[in-house]
N, C-alpha and C positions, 0 to 999 in steps of 0.2 A: 392685476393687470389683466386681461383675459387670461391673464396676467400672471405671469410668473413673478411673484413678488419675492423671489428669493434673493441675497447678496452674495456671490460668488464667490466667490468668492463668497453667503448668506448666513443668516443668523436666525434662526427662528426658534420655536419652542425647541428650539434647540439650538440659532447661529449668527455671524457678522459679514461683510463683503470681501470682495475684491479680488479679493484677491481674486477673491472670489468670495463673494459673500452670498451666502445663501440667505434667503430671507424668510424663512418661515419654518413652520413645522414641516412644511416644506415641499416646495415644488421643484426642487432640484435645479438650481441654477448656479451658475458659478458666478462668482463674484457678486457677491452680493454682499451686503453688509448688514445684515440685521443682527442685532445683538440680542436676542432674547427669547425666551420662551416658555412656556406657558406663559409667559413672556415677560421676563424681567429684563428690561434694557439696561439695567445698571449693575447687575451682579452676575455677570457671565464669567465662566472659567475659560478664558481664551486659550490658555495653554492646552486645555483638553480639546478644544475645538480646532486647534491649529492644523493637525493632520488632515482633517476633513476639508478645511478651507483650501489648503494647498492642493489636495487631491482634486477637488472640484475645479479650481481655477486652471490647473494644468490640463485637465481633461477637456475643458471648454476652450482651451487656447486657440484652436483653429478658427473659431468664430471671432475671438478677440483680435487675432492677428489680422483677419480680413478687415475688421473695423479700423485698426490702426493704419493699415495700408490705405484705406479710404480717407482717413483723416489727413494723411500726407497730401492728398489732393485738395482737401478743404483748407488746410493751414500749413503750407510748406515752410520749412526752415524756422521753426520756433526756437527761441533761445532758452526759454524756461517752460517746462511742463509740470503741472500739478496733478497728481492722482489723489482726488479727494475721497476719502474712505477707502484707503489703499489695501486694508487688510494685510496679509503677509507679503504683498509686493509682487505677486506673479505678473499682474498686468503692468505694473511699473516697469518690470523687466522687459516686457514686450514693447512698451513705449520707448524705452531706452534703445532697444534693438532697432526699431523702425525709424527713430529720429537720432542718429548717431552724433549729431552736432548739438544736441540739446542737453541741458541740465534737467534732471528729474527730481521733484520733491514729492515724497509720499506723506500724506496727512491722514492720521487716524487717531481715534480716541483711546486706543489700547496699546500701551507700550510693549506688551508681549508680542503683538503682531508686527510692530515697527522694528523690534529687535530681529525678528525673522527676516523682514524686508532688507535690513542692512546686511545681514549675513548672506542673503541671496545675491545682493548686488556685488558683494565681495567674490562669491563663487563664480558669478557670470562675468566679472571683469569690468563693471562700470561704476565701481564704488567711488572713483575719483570725480564723477559728475552726478552723484546721488546723495541726497540727504533726506532727513525725516523731520516732521513736526508733529508733536502730540497735541491734538486739538479736537474738540467736539465740533462737528460741522454746524451745529446750531449757532455757533459763535464765529463762523467763518473758517478760514484755512490757516489762521495764525499769521505770524510775521514773516513775510517773504522778503528776500534781499531786494528784489525788484519785481514789478508786476509780471504775471504769467502771460505767455502768448497762447497757451493751450491749457485748458482745465478739463480734466476727465473726471466724471462722477458716475460710477456704475452701480446702480441699485443701492446707493447709499442715501440719496435724498429722501426716500420715503421712510427712513427711520428717524427723520427730524420732524418734530411736531408742526412747526411753522415752515412749510417748504418754501413758500414765497420769500420769507425773510432770509432763509438760508441761501436761496438763489441770489438775492440781492447782495449778500455777503460775497458770494462767488464773483459776481460782476465787479464789485469793488476791487477784487484782487486781479482782475484782468487788465492788461495793457490796452490802450486804444487800438482797435482793430483785432483784439484778441478773440479767441474762439472758445466757447463752452460746448463740450460734447457730453450730453446727458443720456445715459442708458437707463431707460425705465420702460416697463411694459413688455410687450411681445406676446408670446404664447406660452402656456404651461408646458412643462417638460413631460414627455411621454416615454415610458420604458417598456410597455407591454402591449400586446394586441388587445382589442376591445373584449374579446372572449378568450380568457386564459384557460378555460376548462375547469376553473375553480370558482365556485359561487356564481352569483349573477353577473352577466356581462356588463361592462361599463364601470368597473371599479374605479379606474383613475378619474373618470369624469365626476363621480360622486366625491372622491377625495378632493378634487379641485373645488367643488362647490363648498365643502366644509372649510377648506383652506381660505377661500375668499371671505367667508364669514369671520374666520379667525383674523384675517388681515385687517378687515374693517374695525374689529374690536381693538386690535393692536394699535392701529393709527389713532383711534379715539382716546386711548389711554396714554399716549405719549405726552410728556410735559409740554404745555403750551400748544396742544393740538389745534389746528385750524383745518376745517374741511375745505378741500380744494378739488374742483373738477380736474380729472386727469387729462386735460387738454394741454399737453406739454408745449406745443408750439405757441399757443396763446399765453402760457405762463412765461415762456422765454421773452415774448414780446412785452409782457406786462412789467418785467423787471428791467426793461431798457435795452434788450438785445434785439437783433434782427434775425428772425428765424430764416435760415438759408437752405437747410436740407434735412431730410429724414431718410434713413435707410435701415432696413431690417436684415440681419445676418443669421443664416441658418447653421445650426449645428446638427449634422446628420451622421451618427455613428451606427450604421446598420448591423443587424445580426449577421454572423456571429461576432459578438463584441470581444474586445481584449479582456484579459484578466483584470486590468486596472479599471476598465469601464464597468465590468460586472461588479467589482468591489464597491464602486461608487453607487451603482443602482441599489445594492443591498443596504448601503449606508443611508441613502436617501429614503428608501421605503421604511427602514427602521425608524428614522426620524419622524416620518409621517405617522407611523403606527403609534409612536410615543406621544407626539404632540397634538394629534387630532382625534385621539381615541374617544373623547367624550362626544364628538359629533357624528361618529360612525355607528351603524347598527351592528348587531351581534354577528350577522352573516358576513358583513364586509370585514369585520375584525378577524373572524375565523379565516377568511380568505387570505388576509394579510399574514396571519400567523403561519399558514401553510407556505405562502410565498417566501417567508423568511426562515423557514425550518431547513437547516443544512442537510438534514437526513431525509427530506422529502424530495424525490426526484423531479417533482413538478415545481419546485421552488426556484426563485431567481438565482440561487447558487448553481443550478444545474441546467435549467431549461435552455433550449437552443434559440428561442425566439425573442430573447431580451435584446433591446436596442436603446439608443438615446437619441431623441429628436426634440429639438426646441428651436425657437426663434427669438432673437433679441433685437430690440429697436433702439436706434441711436438718433437723438435729435440734436441738431447743431444750431447754435445762435452766435452771432458775431456782435461785438461791442462797437458802437460807432466810433470813428476816429475823430 
């Protein structure tokens, strides 16, 4: 995406969404849904990834909360909301909070993550209007009791080989007049200044370039992969929706960051180091090693200039009545 292709909730060479799904070896996004890395989309240990998915989605919640509030203007009063590619259900909870009259259904292909989503609903007090469906998004969102009024898909679509077919399945599950909110693209997440004093300046830009190459390969290797120009409004129109709005939401956690944010930065940089090592040169790998060394005062564990800054774009399409 210039693109942070992570599933926040993400999944990359290391992760899955939603919750946050992070999507890649990784650019640090929440919610995202990617499931795989160096990238095996079918054999991921979601129980191992779960803490990171929750950590990311909760940290990115301010931006998701803004998006949910905006969606109340786009689609007021929905009866049924589907979170497609829900991950551990962090965003499902935000949607339940912002739409207190709605029933929320979380859909994900990983039962481990859905178990966490149900537990979360119980802790937050909306279990009486919350349910889950285990389904792969390439096959739609499963059997709903009745059509959805609002379907949210955050960085989960790009982990399906045939995105157009998946969108067509989403549209089938929408009620007439129903709204699809698609979060894809935006900007890469940044954690550090251009010149960190370690190695050559511009480390994160070079990591992003390697990540984009990895993302292209990941997409090409998905089952049933179909190349698709990432013109999301045009794609929404192509599957029978009317593109009605686009808005980008900023996540700005300036330095000095909280302990939780710093821990996430270390996790995200570690995933990039592990997942993208083959594409980075020796000097950049050495810089990452220093940035990840807890005994190095110039590392992300200690430095005062660590921040989190990213932008996430939501595209809205409405099904004709």
